[in-house]
C-alpha positions as CSV (number, residue, x, y, z in Angstrom):
1,M,16.3,-46.3,6.9
2,E,14.7,-45.9,3.5
3,L,17.8,-46.9,1.7
4,L,17.9,-50.1,3.5
5,K,14.3,-50.9,2.5
6,I,15.1,-50.1,-1.1
7,L,18.2,-52.3,-1.2
8,F,16.2,-55.2,0.4
9,L,13.6,-54.7,-2.2
10,L,16.2,-54.8,-5.1
11,F,17.7,-57.8,-3.5
12,I,14.5,-59.7,-3.4
13,A,13.8,-58.7,-7.0
14,L,17.1,-59.8,-8.1
15,A,16.6,-63.2,-6.5
16,V,13.3,-63.6,-8.1
17,V,14.7,-62.8,-11.5
18,V,17.6,-65.3,-11.0
19,M,15.4,-68.2,-9.9
20,A,13.0,-67.5,-12.8
21,T,15.7,-67.5,-15.4
22,E,17.3,-70.5,-14.1
23,R,14.1,-72.4,-14.1
24,F,12.6,-71.2,-17.4
25,G,15.7,-70.1,-19.5
26,K,17.0,-72.1,-22.3
27,P,20.6,-72.2,-23.0
28,M,21.9,-70.3,-26.1
29,S,23.8,-71.6,-29.1
30,R,27.3,-70.6,-29.7
31,E,26.3,-68.7,-32.8
32,K,23.6,-66.7,-31.0
33,Q,26.0,-65.8,-28.2
34,S,28.6,-64.5,-30.7
35,K,26.0,-62.3,-32.4
36,L,24.7,-61.0,-29.3
37,S,28.3,-60.2,-28.0
38,K,29.0,-58.3,-31.2
39,I,25.9,-56.3,-31.0
40,A,26.6,-55.6,-27.2
41,I,30.2,-54.3,-28.0
42,I,28.8,-52.0,-30.7
43,L,26.0,-50.6,-28.5
44,I,28.5,-50.0,-25.7
45,L,30.8,-48.1,-28.0
46,V,27.9,-46.0,-29.3
47,M,26.9,-45.2,-25.6
48,L,30.5,-44.2,-24.9
49,V,30.7,-41.9,-27.8
50,A,27.3,-40.4,-27.0
51,R,28.4,-39.7,-23.5
52,L,31.6,-38.1,-24.6
53,I,29.8,-35.9,-27.0
54,K,27.4,-34.9,-24.2
55,E,30.2,-34.1,-21.9
56,I,32.0,-31.9,-24.6
57,V,28.8,-30.0,-25.4
């Protein structure tokens, strides 16, 4: 029962965040999207390498 309560609260929180970002968010330019995607790919690779090192050690 506790799990259902937690899932319900997470769903409500997600709905509030989605509604707020739709209402108050601004569209990004192509240049900014490109820059953020490059940074995200680098961060994901760093996290994967760190996890691999953690698993080895």
